[in-house]
N, C-alpha and C positions, 0 to 999 in steps of 0.2 A: 667468156671468150671474146677477144677483141681483134678485129681485122684492120690492118693498116693499108688504106687505099691511096695514100699520098703518092702521087706520081704514077699510078697504075693506069692502064687503059681498060675500059669496061665496055662490054656489049650487054645491053639490058634487054632481056627477052621477057615480056610479060604476057598475061592472059587477058583476053577481052572481058571476061566475067569475074576475074580474080584481081590480083595485083597487077596493075598496068605498068608498062615499060616506062612511062613518064614519071611515075612515082619512084620506081627503082633507080632511074637515072638521076632524079633529084637528090636522093639519098647518097648515091655514089659521088655526085658532084660536091655535095656538102662535106663529104669525107676526104675531098681532095683529088678524086679520080678524074680522068678525062674520058668522057663518054663518046665512043666512036659510032655507036649504032643503037637506036631505040626501035624495037620491033614488038608489036602485039600480035599474038596468035589466038586462034579459037580452037581449043582442045575439046571438041565434042565428039 
């Protein structure tokens, strides 16, 4: 499965102890997306 993010807008919500929003945003940017918000949450 391949997702085309070129020109899309992304909100990256990550987890403090899991995959963090900065990592998700970096992947989205490298795929051509515009990151609007990076937010880490603690789901405990």
